[in-house]
Structures are given as C-alpha cells and as structure tokens.
Short mmCIF file of the C-alpha atoms (twelve columns), coordinates in Angstrom:
data_MODEL
# 
_entry.id   MODEL 
# 
loop_
_atom_site.group_PDB 
_atom_site.id 
_atom_site.type_symbol 
_atom_site.label_atom_id 
_atom_site.label_alt_id 
_atom_site.label_comp_id 
_atom_site.label_asym_id 
_atom_site.label_seq_id 
_atom_site.Cartn_x 
_atom_site.Cartn_y 
_atom_site.Cartn_z 
_atom_site.pdbx_PDB_model_num 
ATOM 1   C CA . PRO A 1   0.000   0.000  0.000   1 
ATOM 2   C CA . LEU A 2   1.050   3.568  -0.703  1 
ATOM 3   C CA . PHE A 3   1.151   4.637  2.957   1 
ATOM 4   C CA . GLU A 4   3.400   1.759  4.003   1 
ATOM 5   C CA . LYS A 5   5.702   2.380  1.039   1 
ATOM 6   C CA . GLN A 6   6.000   6.099  1.796   1 
ATOM 7   C CA . THR A 7   6.356   5.932  5.579   1 
ATOM 8   C CA . GLY A 8   7.549   2.451  6.505   1 
ATOM 9   C CA . HIS A 9   4.669   2.109  8.969   1 
ATOM 10  C CA . THR A 10  2.597   -1.058 8.750   1 
ATOM 11  C CA . VAL A 11  -1.186  -0.696 8.882   1 
ATOM 12  C CA . LYS A 12  -3.643  -3.262 10.192  1 
ATOM 13  C CA . VAL A 13  -7.118  -2.253 9.048   1 
ATOM 14  C CA . ILE A 14  -10.110 -3.299 11.165  1 
ATOM 15  C CA . GLY A 15  -13.391 -2.554 9.433   1 
ATOM 16  C CA . VAL A 16  -16.153 -1.877 11.961  1 
ATOM 17  C CA . GLY A 17  -18.957 0.653  12.337  1 
ATOM 18  C CA . THR A 18  -18.224 4.034  13.875  1 
ATOM 19  C CA . GLY A 19  -19.712 3.160  17.270  1 
ATOM 20  C CA . ALA A 20  -17.491 0.083  17.556  1 
ATOM 21  C CA . ALA A 21  -14.481 2.046  16.282  1 
ATOM 22  C CA . LEU A 22  -14.932 4.755  18.905  1 
ATOM 23  C CA . ARG A 23  -15.254 2.122  21.630  1 
ATOM 24  C CA . MET A 24  -11.989 0.577  20.423  1 
ATOM 25  C CA . GLY A 25  -10.413 4.012  20.705  1 
ATOM 26  C CA . GLU A 26  -11.798 4.435  24.214  1 
ATOM 27  C CA . ARG A 27  -10.093 1.174  25.191  1 
ATOM 28  C CA . GLY A 28  -6.847  2.079  23.455  1 
ATOM 29  C CA . ASP A 29  -7.297  -0.834 21.050  1 
ATOM 30  C CA . ALA A 30  -6.690  1.348  17.988  1 
ATOM 31  C CA . ASP A 31  -4.124  4.004  17.128  1 
ATOM 32  C CA . VAL A 32  -6.105  6.015  14.598  1 
ATOM 33  C CA . LEU A 33  -9.785  6.096  13.599  1 
ATOM 34  C CA . LEU A 34  -11.618 7.021  10.402  1 
ATOM 35  C CA . VAL A 35  -15.206 7.669  11.467  1 
ATOM 36  C CA . HIS A 36  -18.420 9.425  10.401  1 
ATOM 37  C CA . ALA A 37  -20.607 10.346 13.360  1 
ATOM 38  C CA . PRO A 38  -19.695 13.938 14.309  1 
ATOM 39  C CA . LYS A 39  -21.633 14.201 17.587  1 
ATOM 40  C CA . ALA A 40  -20.212 10.912 18.885  1 
ATOM 41  C CA . GLU A 41  -16.746 11.990 17.738  1 
ATOM 42  C CA . GLU A 42  -17.055 15.284 19.595  1 
ATOM 43  C CA . ALA A 43  -18.000 13.402 22.774  1 
ATOM 44  C CA . PHE A 44  -14.986 11.118 22.252  1 
ATOM 45  C CA . MET A 45  -12.687 14.136 21.977  1 
ATOM 46  C CA . ALA A 46  -14.299 15.910 24.950  1 
ATOM 47  C CA . ALA A 47  -13.635 12.833 27.092  1 
ATOM 48  C CA . GLY A 48  -9.944  13.084 26.234  1 
ATOM 49  C CA . HIS A 49  -9.701  9.918  24.161  1 
ATOM 50  C CA . GLY A 50  -8.360  11.719 21.092  1 
ATOM 51  C CA . VAL A 51  -5.619  14.304 20.596  1 
ATOM 52  C CA . GLU A 52  -6.340  15.285 17.004  1 
ATOM 53  C CA . ARG A 53  -9.475  15.237 14.837  1 
ATOM 54  C CA . LYS A 54  -9.413  16.443 11.252  1 
ATOM 55  C CA . TYR A 55  -11.875 16.555 8.379   1 
ATOM 56  C CA . VAL A 56  -10.979 14.165 5.532   1 
ATOM 57  C CA . MET A 57  -13.869 13.847 3.069   1 
ATOM 58  C CA . TYR A 58  -17.617 13.554 2.680   1 
ATOM 59  C CA . ASN A 59  -20.281 11.771 0.716   1 
ATOM 60  C CA . ASN A 60  -23.980 11.517 1.428   1 
ATOM 61  C CA . PHE A 61  -26.650 9.197  2.663   1 
ATOM 62  C CA . ILE A 62  -29.609 8.172  0.529   1 
ATOM 63  C CA . ILE A 63  -32.847 6.326  1.226   1 
ATOM 64  C CA . VAL A 64  -33.332 3.364  -1.078  1 
ATOM 65  C CA . GLY A 65  -36.287 1.071  -1.517  1 
ATOM 66  C CA . PRO A 66  -38.232 -1.167 -3.899  1 
ATOM 67  C CA . HIS A 67  -39.377 -0.016 -7.332  1 
ATOM 68  C CA . ASP A 68  -43.074 -0.152 -6.374  1 
ATOM 69  C CA . ASP A 69  -42.371 2.252  -3.471  1 
ATOM 70  C CA . PRO A 70  -45.399 1.408  -1.265  1 
ATOM 71  C CA . ALA A 71  -44.858 4.444  0.988   1 
ATOM 72  C CA . GLN A 72  -44.727 6.776  -2.037  1 
ATOM 73  C CA . ILE A 73  -41.551 8.612  -1.043  1 
ATOM 74  C CA . ARG A 74  -39.908 8.759  -4.466  1 
ATOM 75  C CA . GLY A 75  -38.499 12.193 -5.244  1 
ATOM 76  C CA . MET A 76  -38.874 13.609 -1.739  1 
ATOM 77  C CA . ASP A 77  -35.986 15.787 -0.554  1 
ATOM 78  C CA . ASP A 78  -36.956 15.814 3.135   1 
ATOM 79  C CA . ALA A 79  -35.571 12.628 4.671   1 
ATOM 80  C CA . ALA A 80  -37.453 12.979 7.967   1 
ATOM 81  C CA . ALA A 81  -40.756 13.472 6.150   1 
ATOM 82  C CA . ALA A 82  -39.986 10.387 4.067   1 
ATOM 83  C CA . LEU A 83  -39.387 8.301  7.191   1 
ATOM 84  C CA . LYS A 84  -42.631 9.573  8.698   1 
ATOM 85  C CA . ARG A 85  -44.460 8.503  5.557   1 
ATOM 86  C CA . ILE A 86  -42.827 5.042  5.725   1 
ATOM 87  C CA . ALA A 87  -43.968 4.700  9.344   1 
ATOM 88  C CA . GLU A 88  -47.506 5.821  8.511   1 
ATOM 89  C CA . ALA A 89  -47.647 3.265  5.695   1 
ATOM 90  C CA . THR A 90  -46.107 0.585  7.980   1 
ATOM 91  C CA . ALA A 91  -43.855 -0.207 5.030   1 
ATOM 92  C CA . LEU A 92  -40.922 -2.489 5.796   1 
ATOM 93  C CA . TRP A 93  -37.825 -0.673 7.058   1 
ATOM 94  C CA . ILE A 94  -34.480 -2.422 7.545   1 
ATOM 95  C CA . SER A 95  -32.223 -0.715 10.092  1 
ATOM 96  C CA . ARG A 96  -28.598 -1.635 10.629  1 
ATOM 97  C CA . GLY A 97  -29.243 -1.539 14.369  1 
ATOM 98  C CA . ASP A 98  -25.510 -1.723 15.024  1 
ATOM 99  C CA . ASP A 99  -24.603 1.708  16.484  1 
ATOM 100 C CA . SER A 100 -22.658 2.545  13.327  1 
ATOM 101 C CA . GLY A 101 -22.444 6.071  11.964  1 
ATOM 102 C CA . THR A 102 -25.221 5.192  9.535   1 
ATOM 103 C CA . HIS A 103 -27.403 3.855  12.357  1 
ATOM 104 C CA . LYS A 104 -26.767 7.001  14.404  1 
ATOM 105 C CA . LYS A 105 -27.824 9.132  11.440  1 
ATOM 106 C CA . GLU A 106 -30.961 7.027  10.984  1 
ATOM 107 C CA . LYS A 107 -31.946 7.464  14.634  1 
ATOM 108 C CA . ALA A 108 -31.481 11.227 14.369  1 
ATOM 109 C CA . LEU A 109 -33.767 11.276 11.327  1 
ATOM 110 C CA . TRP A 110 -36.482 9.329  13.178  1 
ATOM 111 C CA . VAL A 111 -36.312 11.936 15.951  1 
ATOM 112 C CA . ASP A 112 -36.637 14.694 13.340  1 
ATOM 113 C CA . ALA A 113 -39.673 12.816 12.009  1 
ATOM 114 C CA . GLY A 114 -41.275 13.072 15.455  1 
ATOM 115 C CA . LEU A 115 -41.072 9.360  16.222  1 
ATOM 116 C CA . ASP A 116 -39.902 7.730  19.442  1 
ATOM 117 C CA . VAL A 117 -36.810 5.746  18.465  1 
ATOM 118 C CA . SER A 118 -37.036 3.523  21.548  1 
ATOM 119 C CA . THR A 119 -40.405 2.129  20.462  1 
ATOM 120 C CA . LEU A 120 -39.551 1.396  16.838  1 
ATOM 121 C CA . ALA A 121 -38.024 -2.033 17.467  1 
ATOM 122 C CA . ALA A 122 -41.391 -3.267 18.733  1 
ATOM 123 C CA . GLN A 123 -43.064 -2.477 15.411  1 
ATOM 124 C CA . ASP A 124 -43.510 -5.356 12.964  1 
ATOM 125 C CA . TRP A 125 -42.551 -3.174 10.000  1 
ATOM 126 C CA . TYR A 126 -39.265 -2.086 11.612  1 
ATOM 127 C CA . GLN A 127 -36.544 -4.741 11.499  1 
ATOM 128 C CA . GLU A 128 -32.899 -4.588 12.557  1 
ATOM 129 C CA . SER A 129 -30.238 -6.492 10.647  1 
ATOM 130 C CA . GLY A 130 -27.482 -6.056 13.236  1 
ATOM 131 C CA . GLN A 131 -25.079 -6.209 10.301  1 
ATOM 132 C CA . GLY A 132 -22.983 -3.992 8.078   1 
ATOM 133 C CA . MET A 133 -24.176 -1.884 5.180   1 
ATOM 134 C CA . GLY A 134 -23.703 -4.447 2.436   1 
ATOM 135 C CA . ALA A 135 -25.606 -7.153 4.291   1 
ATOM 136 C CA . THR A 136 -28.352 -4.705 5.261   1 
ATOM 137 C CA . LEU A 137 -28.821 -3.648 1.648   1 
ATOM 138 C CA . ARG A 138 -29.081 -7.272 0.565   1 
ATOM 139 C CA . ILE A 139 -31.713 -7.974 3.228   1 
ATOM 140 C CA . ALA A 140 -33.721 -4.906 2.195   1 
ATOM 141 C CA . SER A 141 -33.489 -6.020 -1.420  1 
ATOM 142 C CA . GLU A 142 -34.610 -9.573 -0.677  1 
ATOM 143 C CA . LYS A 143 -37.511 -8.451 1.526   1 
ATOM 144 C CA . GLY A 144 -38.611 -5.454 -0.519  1 
ATOM 145 C CA . GLY A 145 -37.866 -2.971 2.241   1 
ATOM 146 C CA . TYR A 146 -36.461 0.518  2.608   1 
ATOM 147 C CA . THR A 147 -33.164 1.417  4.239   1 
ATOM 148 C CA . LEU A 148 -30.700 4.267  4.764   1 
ATOM 149 C CA . THR A 149 -27.307 3.786  3.134   1 
ATOM 150 C CA . ASP A 150 -24.253 5.756  2.176   1 
ATOM 151 C CA . ARG A 151 -24.181 6.341  -1.564  1 
ATOM 152 C CA . ALA A 152 -20.777 4.668  -2.045  1 
ATOM 153 C CA . THR A 153 -21.867 1.265  -0.738  1 
ATOM 154 C CA . TYR A 154 -25.081 1.373  -2.746  1 
ATOM 155 C CA . LEU A 155 -23.263 2.234  -5.981  1 
ATOM 156 C CA . ASN A 156 -20.811 -0.611 -5.420  1 
ATOM 157 C CA . LEU A 157 -23.654 -3.119 -4.994  1 
ATOM 158 C CA . GLN A 158 -26.472 -1.657 -7.089  1 
ATOM 159 C CA . ASP A 159 -26.163 -4.219 -9.901  1 
ATOM 160 C CA . THR A 160 -26.944 -6.997 -7.415  1 
ATOM 161 C CA . LEU A 161 -29.853 -5.236 -5.685  1 
ATOM 162 C CA . HIS A 162 -33.543 -4.711 -6.414  1 
ATOM 163 C CA . LEU A 163 -33.438 -1.282 -4.801  1 
ATOM 164 C CA . GLU A 164 -33.632 2.236  -6.202  1 
ATOM 165 C CA . ILE A 165 -32.546 5.626  -4.898  1 
ATOM 166 C CA . LEU A 166 -35.783 7.253  -3.739  1 
ATOM 167 C CA . VAL A 167 -34.719 10.121 -1.467  1 
ATOM 168 C CA . GLU A 168 -31.583 12.240 -1.765  1 
ATOM 169 C CA . GLY A 169 -30.423 15.825 -1.507  1 
ATOM 170 C CA . ASP A 170 -31.562 16.678 2.030   1 
ATOM 171 C CA . PRO A 171 -28.716 18.601 3.767   1 
ATOM 172 C CA . ARG A 172 -29.294 16.325 6.780   1 
ATOM 173 C CA . LEU A 173 -28.003 13.454 4.639   1 
ATOM 174 C CA . HIS A 174 -24.514 14.989 4.443   1 
ATOM 175 C CA . ASN A 175 -22.035 12.319 5.597   1 
ATOM 176 C CA . VAL A 176 -18.719 13.683 6.889   1 
ATOM 177 C CA . TYR A 177 -15.618 11.620 7.695   1 
ATOM 178 C CA . HIS A 178 -12.927 12.616 10.192  1 
ATOM 179 C CA . VAL A 179 -9.626  11.027 11.143  1 
ATOM 180 C CA . ILE A 180 -8.886  10.882 14.880  1 
ATOM 181 C CA . VAL A 181 -5.534  10.179 16.530  1 
ATOM 182 C CA . VAL A 182 -6.122  8.306  19.792  1 
ATOM 183 C CA . ASN A 183 -4.601  9.904  22.913  1 
ATOM 184 C CA . PRO A 184 -1.302  8.148  23.799  1 
ATOM 185 C CA . GLU A 185 -1.227  9.743  27.270  1 
ATOM 186 C CA . LYS A 186 -4.526  8.089  28.140  1 
ATOM 187 C CA . HIS A 187 -3.643  4.883  26.294  1 
ATOM 188 C CA . PRO A 188 0.136   4.248  26.475  1 
ATOM 189 C CA . GLY A 189 -0.005  1.425  23.931  1 
ATOM 190 C CA . VAL A 190 -1.001  3.800  21.135  1 
ATOM 191 C CA . HIS A 191 1.542   4.178  18.320  1 
ATOM 192 C CA . GLU A 192 1.353   7.959  18.131  1 
ATOM 193 C CA . GLU A 193 3.990   8.444  15.453  1 
ATOM 194 C CA . GLY A 194 2.295   6.018  13.078  1 
ATOM 195 C CA . ALA A 195 -1.166  7.386  13.870  1 
ATOM 196 C CA . ARG A 196 -0.159  10.979 13.158  1 
ATOM 197 C CA . ALA A 197 1.650   9.900  9.993   1 
ATOM 198 C CA . PHE A 198 -1.508  8.179  8.765   1 
ATOM 199 C CA . ALA A 199 -3.667  11.214 9.522   1 
ATOM 200 C CA . GLU A 200 -1.240  13.452 7.633   1 
ATOM 201 C CA . PHE A 201 -1.188  10.946 4.766   1 
ATOM 202 C CA . LEU A 202 -4.989  11.090 4.374   1 
ATOM 203 C CA . LEU A 203 -4.846  14.885 4.235   1 
ATOM 204 C CA . SER A 204 -1.926  15.091 1.795   1 
ATOM 205 C CA . PRO A 205 -2.670  16.594 -1.645  1 
ATOM 206 C CA . GLN A 206 -1.771  13.300 -3.330  1 
ATOM 207 C CA . VAL A 207 -4.262  11.241 -1.328  1 
ATOM 208 C CA . GLN A 208 -6.971  13.894 -1.423  1 
ATOM 209 C CA . GLU A 209 -6.680  13.785 -5.221  1 
ATOM 210 C CA . ILE A 210 -6.988  9.982  -5.185  1 
ATOM 211 C CA . ILE A 211 -10.091 10.208 -2.977  1 
ATOM 212 C CA . ALA A 212 -11.674 12.864 -5.204  1 
ATOM 213 C CA . SER A 213 -11.369 10.696 -8.323  1 
ATOM 214 C CA . TYR A 214 -12.119 7.301  -6.772  1 
ATOM 215 C CA . GLY A 215 -15.105 5.676  -8.449  1 
ATOM 216 C CA . VAL A 216 -15.304 7.979  -11.467 1 
ATOM 217 C CA . ASP A 217 -14.068 5.331  -13.924 1 
ATOM 218 C CA . LYS A 218 -16.585 2.741  -12.749 1 
ATOM 219 C CA . PHE A 219 -19.621 4.808  -11.763 1 
ATOM 220 C CA . GLY A 220 -19.222 8.060  -13.658 1 
ATOM 221 C CA . GLN A 221 -19.091 9.919  -10.351 1 
ATOM 222 C CA . PRO A 222 -16.733 9.960  -7.361  1 
ATOM 223 C CA . LEU A 223 -17.732 7.945  -4.308  1 
ATOM 224 C CA . PHE A 224 -16.342 10.630 -1.983  1 
ATOM 225 C CA . HIS A 225 -15.688 14.358 -2.179  1 
ATOM 226 C CA . VAL A 226 -12.948 16.448 -0.603  1 
ATOM 227 C CA . GLY A 227 -12.909 20.127 0.261   1 
ATOM 228 C CA . GLY A 228 -16.061 22.004 1.119   1 
ATOM 229 C CA . ALA A 229 -17.267 22.815 4.598   1 
ATOM 230 C CA . ASP A 230 -16.549 20.553 7.551   1 
ATOM 231 C CA . GLN A 231 -19.964 19.960 9.094   1 
# 
C-alpha cells in the first residue's frame, strides 16, 4: 500500500462501524480512527480519548427502496418526512441496528420525524439487521424494504440489488468523515507516530486527489468528495 511504502509504517485495518471504532479508541485498542458520526466523535474528543481530529472527506446518505415504493416517497428531498411517511404506511424498514455512523444518522432522522426511536423495534414493519451496510442492503433487497445507506456502498452493490434511490439531496443526509488520533497519554499502547503519519497521509494533496477521483471510472461519479465545509 502507498502509505506503508512512503512511511515504513505497517497498517492493520479493522473494518467496523463508527460506534465500535470509537469504543476501540476508548479502550486504546486502535491508534487512529476514520469515522463518520460527528456528535459521537465530539463526545470522544471531549472525554480526552483523542488528541487530534481532522476533516478528511464527505459523501452523502440516501434512502433506497423497492421499485413499487409502497410508501410513495420517491423524489422527496426531506428525509425525515420520508421516514414519517414510511412509518404511517407501515412499510418495511431495515435498520442496521448496530450503532454505526449510519445507524446514528438514521436514529437522528427518526427523531426529526417526530417518532420515538425507543419504540420502533417493537413495530412489525421495523426490522434490525445487526449487520454492516452491504448485508443490510441485501436484506432490504430480498424483503422489498427501505433502508438508509451511504451512496458509495449502494453504488458498489447496485447491480446486485432490487433497490432504487428514492430520497436524496436533504442537507441532513450529508455524511462527513474525520480522522482521529487516539490519545497516547490516556492509552500508552497507542503508536502515536504512526497514527499521526496516517492522519497526515490522508490529508496530503496526493491522497486527497486519489479520494476525489475514486469511483469515477466505474460509476461516472466519485464515491467521496474532498474540500467544502466541515460539518
């Protein structure tokens, strides 16, 4: 990999949702985190678990669902209103239910829709996969349900899914990624030099250019964007 070649540091990548990643950081089980749940990240930093947090890139969330769209949300640009309509129609919703950044965003949208998140799991139309984004999309596709996904994962899998993009463009669906260096004073096992080197690597002009063009050849659009406002 480019980072290892340029710096000599070896990277072990552990792919988990943001909630699990932040908990690993809290335990000192990771040196550096790439995460996408700003409020949870801010709490992590406020508790002293991180020494550096920087904006890397963004993409956006979308709501996908079956072609027949039983809740009639196609073309809506208000994600909370779309979720409210899904609930009113008792149309099948597949939640990740895994405390990931995507799940955190979903819960915030349900609150914006005026629904009590704690009671949703008891509803027959609301089902939790407890799995990652790819598996959740496949379940939604097989069952004819709706779900919230990041655009990148959907584009990667769209040819295998019976799901369409139904809701997009709401500013609340902005999906921002930050890199966090875990605090070595709080967690002495943290490899601070390597962690800071990786954070700097992600923010280097060379890597930002790679991120900005990634996916264009295959999908006709980048999967992530750089620059813009850190939100």
